[in-house]
C-alpha positions in Angstrom: -19.9 -9.4 -24.6 -18.3 -6.8 -22.5 -14.6 -6.6 -21.5 -13.1 -8.8 -18.8 -13.4 -7.1 -15.4 -10.0 -8.3 -14.4 -8.4 -6.2 -17.1 -9.7 -2.8 -15.9 -6.7 -0.9 -14.7 -4.7 -3.7 -13.2 -3.7 -4.2 -9.6 -4.2 -1.6 -6.9 -2.8 -1.5 -3.4 -3.8 0.2 -0.2 -1.5 2.7 1.6 -1.1 1.3 5.1 -0.9 4.7 6.7 -3.9 6.6 5.2 -5.9 3.7 3.6 -5.9 5.3 0.2 -6.1 3.0 -2.8 -3.2 3.6 -5.2 -1.6 2.1 -8.3 1.8 0.6 -7.2 3.3 1.8 -10.5 2.6 5.4 -9.6 3.2 5.2 -5.8 5.1 8.2 -4.4 7.2 5.9 -2.2 7.8 2.3 -1.3 9.3 0.6 1.7 10.1 -3.0 2.4 9.4 -4.4 5.9 9.8 -8.1 6.9 9.9 -9.1 3.2 6.7 -7.3 2.2 6.7 -4.2 0.0 4.5 -1.4 1.1 3.3 1.4 -1.2 2.5 5.0 -0.3 0.5 7.8 -1.8 2.9 10.5 -0.5 6.3 11.0 1.1 4.4 12.0 4.2 2.8 8.6 4.6 6.1 6.9 3.9 7.7 9.1 6.7 4.9 8.0 9.1 5.6 4.4 8.2 9.3 4.9 8.8 8.6 6.4 12.2 6.7 3.3 13.4 6.9 0.4 10.8 5.6 -2.2 13.2 2.4 -0.2 13.7 1.6 -0.3 10.0 3.5 -3.3 8.8 1.9 -5.7 11.3 -1.9 -5.1 11.5 -3.6 -6.5 14.6 -5.1 -9.9 14.0 -8.5 -10.6 15.6 -8.5 -13.7 17.7 
């Protein structure tokens, strides 16, 4: 029997600015917005989030 697929590398998150999949343990930066922690691949993406957190922190919901 092969290993459990849920144990391969743990949890990943998506950078809300660039869409890159990253490991939250190695994220270059984090921000908290409305009680949610966001993770970023670089300081540049974190700066873009800081400039307009509502754009990235509140994705548009289709109705």
